[in-house]
N, C-alpha and C positions, 0 to 999 in steps of 0.2 A: 394418583398418577405422578409421573416423574418426567422432568425435562433433562435430557442428556446433553451435557456441554462437552464438546471435544476441545481439548486444550493441548495443542501441539508443543508449546514452548514457554508460555507465560508463567512467571513465578506465582505460586499460589497466594502469597500475601498481596500480590498485585491484582489477581483476577478475583479474589474473594470479595473485595469491596464492590467490584463491578456487578457481582451476582447478588449481593444483598439488596433487599427491597422486593424481590420476587415473592409472591404468595404461594408459589409451587415448590415442592421438593426438587432439588437439583442434584443430579449425579454428575460426576466428572471423570473422564478418562484422560490421562496425561501421557504425553510423549516421554521418551527415555531421558531427555535432558532436564525434565522438571524434577525438582527435589521435593519429596513428600515428607515433611517433618511430623513429629508427634503432635505439635500444635495444629498443623494442618488437618491431621486426622480427627482432632477433637473439635474442629470448627463447625460441625453441624451439617456436613454434606450427607445427603441421603446415601450416596455410594461414592467411593473415591478409590481409584486404582491407577497404577502406573503400568504401562504396557511397553515392553521392549519391542514388540511387533506392532507398534502404533501405526506404521505406514501401511500395513496390510489392512484389508477390508473384510476378511472372512469372519472376523469376530463381531463386527458391528451389529448386524441384524440379530444374531442369537442373543447378544447382550441386551438389546432393546426389548426383545420378547421376554427375557428373564426378569428385567426390571419393570416391565409394564410401562415402557416409555411412551409418552404421547407427544413429545416434542424433541427434535434434534436441533441443537444450536452449534453452528460452525463459525468460527471467527478467523481461522487461518485460511489463506487462499487454497492451499493444497487439500483442505478438507471439504471445500464447497461442493464439488461434484459428487463425491461419495456420500455425503450427507443427503443430498437431493435424491440420489439413487435409492438409498435406504428408506427415505420417506415414501417414495412411490411404491417400493416393495411392500411396505408395512401399512400403506394407506394413511399416512400421517399428514397433517397440514404443514404448510411451510413452502419454502422456495422449491419449485419443481425443477426437473432436470433440464428442460428447455431454457429456463432462465439461468440456471447455474452454468450451462454450457456457453451461453451467449456472453456471460461475464468472464469466462475463463479462456475460451478459444478465440485467439485474436483474429483468425480468419473469419469465423462466424460473426464475431462482434462487429468487425468493421465492414463486413459485407452487408449486414443489416443496417448499420448506420449510413453507409453510402446510398443504399436503396431509399432510405428516408430523406436523402438530400443533405446529409450532414457531411461537410468536407472532411476527408481523411487523406493521409499520405497515399500516393500511388502504391499499390501492393499487389501481390499475387502469391498463390500457393506454389512452393517449389519442392521438388522431390529429388533433385540432383544438382550438382554444380553447373551443368549445362543450362538448366532452367534459370539459375541465377545469372549466368552469362547473357542469356537472351533478355532477361529483365533489364540488366545494365545497358544493353544495346538500345533499349527504348528510353530509359530514364537517366542513364549515366551513372558514374561512380561518385561517391561511395554508395554502397548498398548495405542496408541493415538486414541481417538474416537472423530471425528469432524462432525458437521453438513455439509451436502454436499455443501452449499452455504454460509458458515460462512466467516467472515472477521475479522482481528485483534484479533484472538484467542477467539472470542465470542462463547460461548457454547462448547468450547473444554474441554475434560476431559482426564486426565491421569489415566489409570487403572493400578496400580502398582502390584496388586496381585488379586487372585480370589475373596477374600472377598469384594473387591471394586466393583464387578459387581452388588451388591445389591443397589448401589447408582445410577445406570443407570435407565432410564425410561423403562417401560415394552415394549413400542413400539418405535422403532427408525427408522430414515431414515438418517443414518450416514455412514461415511467411517471410517473403522478401519485401522490403519497403524502401522507397526512395528517401534519401537524406534530406531533411528540412533544416536549413540553417537560420532559424529565428529563435527567440527566447521561448523557454518552456514554462508553463504555468500549471498549477493543479487546483482542483476544486474538490473539497471534502465535505461530507455531511451525511445526512440520513434520508432514506427514501422509503416509500411503501406504495404498493398498487400502481407502479409506474409514475409516481409523482415525487418530486423532491420536496422534502419537508423543511429542510434548512441546509444551507451550504455556505462555505467559506472559501473564497478564492485567494490564492497566494502565488508568489513567483519564486522559482528556483534561481539560485545564482548561476547554475549551469545544468543542462540535462543530466539525468542519472547515469547514462552510459559514459560520457566523457569524464564525469566525476570518478567513476569506478576505474576506467582505463588509466587515468592519470593520478589516481589516489588523491583527488582534490576534496576539500571539505564539502559535504552534502548539506547545503544551507538553503533555507526557504524563509520568506517573509510574507505575512498577510498584507493584502492590499487594503487601502482605506476606503470603505464603502461610502464615506461622506463626500469624497473628492475625486475618486478614481473611476472614470467611466468604464474601465475594463471589468470592474466588479460585476455589473449587471450583464455585460456582454458574455462573460464567462459563466455566470449563473444561468443565463438563458440557454447557452449552448449545452451545459451539463443537463439541464432539464429536458432539452430536446433528445439527448442521447438516452436518458432514462425512460422517456416516453416511447422511444423507438424499440428498445430491447424488451424481451419478455419480462414481465414484472414479477415481483415477489410480494406475497400478501402481508408479510410482517414488516415491522420497522427494521431496516437493514442499512448498515453503513455502506458508503461508496467512496472510492478514490479515483478521480478522473484526471487525466493529463492532456493538456492541449498545447499546441504550438500557436503562438500569436505574435505577429510582427506589427510594426507601427501602421495603424490605419487598416489593418486586415481583419479577417474573421477568424475565430478560433478553429484550428484544425485538430481533429481528434487524434491523439496518439494511442491511448487505450483507456479503459475503465475497468475497475474491479469492484466486486461487491463485498468489500471488507475495509476496515480502517487502513489508512495509509501506513501508520505505525503507532505504537503507544505514545511516543513523544509528541507526534502530531496531534493525537487525540487530546493530550493535555493542553496543547495550545488552544484548541477549541474550548476546553473547559475553563481556562483562564479568561478567554475573551467573551464567551457566551454562557458559561455556567453549566454546560452539559458535557458529559463524557460519551463519546460515540459507542464505545464498547458497552458501558453500563446501560445506556438507553436501549440498545438492541437486545442485550441479554434479558433485561427485565421484560421488555415487550414480548419477545419470542417465548419466554418461559411462562408468562402469566397474563399476557394481554394488556398490561398497564400501558396506556397510551403515552406517546411522546408529545409534550407540549412545546412547540417551537418558541424560541425567544422572539420578542417583537421589537425590542429596542436596539440601539447601536451596541457595538462591543465595548466591554469595560476597558479595553486598550488593544493595541495591535502587538502581536507577538510573532516570533519566528522560532524555528528549531534548527539545530545544527548537529550533524554527525561528523566527527573528525576521524579520518581514515588513516591506517598505517601505510608505510611504504616498505619495500624490501630493504632491510638494513637494520642497524642498531639505533634505537632512539637515544640521541645524545643530550637533548635538552628540550624543555617545554617553554612556552611563552612565560616570561618572568612575572607578569601581572595579568589580572583578568579585567576585562572592560566592565564598567559600572552597569551597563545595560544587560549583562548576563545575569539573569535572576535565578537560574538553577543550573548546576553543572555536575555531571557524573563522570568522574575521572577514573579510568581503569588502566591508566598508563603505568609503565615501569621504566624509568630512565635506566639505560644500560641493557635493556632487553632487546633481543633480535625479533623482528617482525617480518611477516610476508605481506606482499601487496594484496589488496582486497579482491574478492571475486564478485562482491555486491555492495551497494551503498550501506547496507546494514552491518557490514564487517568493520565496525568502528571500535576505536580504543577510548573514546571519550564522546560525550554528547551533552547538549545543553539547550536551554530555552532562554531567549533574550527578548527584551522589550524593543519594539520598532518605533522609531520616530515617525509619526504620521506625515510630517512635513518633508521627510527625506527617507522614504521607504528604501529606495535602491541604495542610497548611501549606507543605511543601516545594514542592509544585506551584505554588501561587499566589505564593510568594515569588519564584520565577523570573520569573513574569509581571510582578509589581510592580517588580522590579529593572529590567527593560527599560523598561516603560511610564513609570516615574517618572523615569528618567534620560535617555531619548532625547528629542531636540528636533527637531521638524519645522517648517520655515518656509514 
């Protein structure tokens, strides 16, 4: 029997180590942006192919039947629902459609959470600009208008005032949310059967949407579980959300975002049943010794259980994505801070760039060590290092 791994965009030399350790043969179908080298073809995959029509779904069930697939593994958010649909059509185990939908559809997700008593931002389903106008009449501007199944800020619009309504499409299938002006945090980890197995809370320098709109560095820092009371507060709230939503039987990554002000309770922004991003997954690996992708792939492929770490982290770490702006990159920061332990620089001084459409549209990224005694200072020093040193013309 064979486990089929859907790989939308990860390099094969990156995803290969995640898949090693499974006792079951693994087939992999890749999206058109993935390069399949001769070395990759010789790496022992039971089946390996690249599909230009990756985003279509009509090939998935026939391929599963052809390969006698008994497990389907999806690690990209856009693959979650179609993988669950194929499982149900084929009678395969794994995350069902009800669970996949709850973790993808923001209206379903937060309706379930609110019913369970979990604080969420005021929201409603909107199908026209007039619906948005009525919502703003109750909750004020600005209003966040999101596609129900968007990811990484794709298609999200901020309606700051009534005149902005004219920029919206006449027909919508979106969620409107009230703006919450407090810091944003995220909790990342692994879950199974409606229970959180392990999680790591962290703080963003600023929420993802302002980062994207202003092309600010997308930076996060782990909170210190030994001294910061918000760690257990956020862990507990993430566990409540996971218990409330329809569960998945396998070990599955999750990425949850919360608003949290001083002395308040965490307010759910949204939650996804996939890792936050590969760099964030490496932060957990440096801190706690496990990679969320690898743990999920191995468990879903062959049932090898995940053993949660029991001790404190080996250190506190953060990740950073540095975004381009519209213009020509004139100069980079002249030096790198000592706390930056890994840096992937894809920049070209003298090259023209366009402003990002999502936080992942970065030109450089890194992982840095966080000082437990000054977490927020560590976080903002990375932002300042880039912003003070980069030059756009």
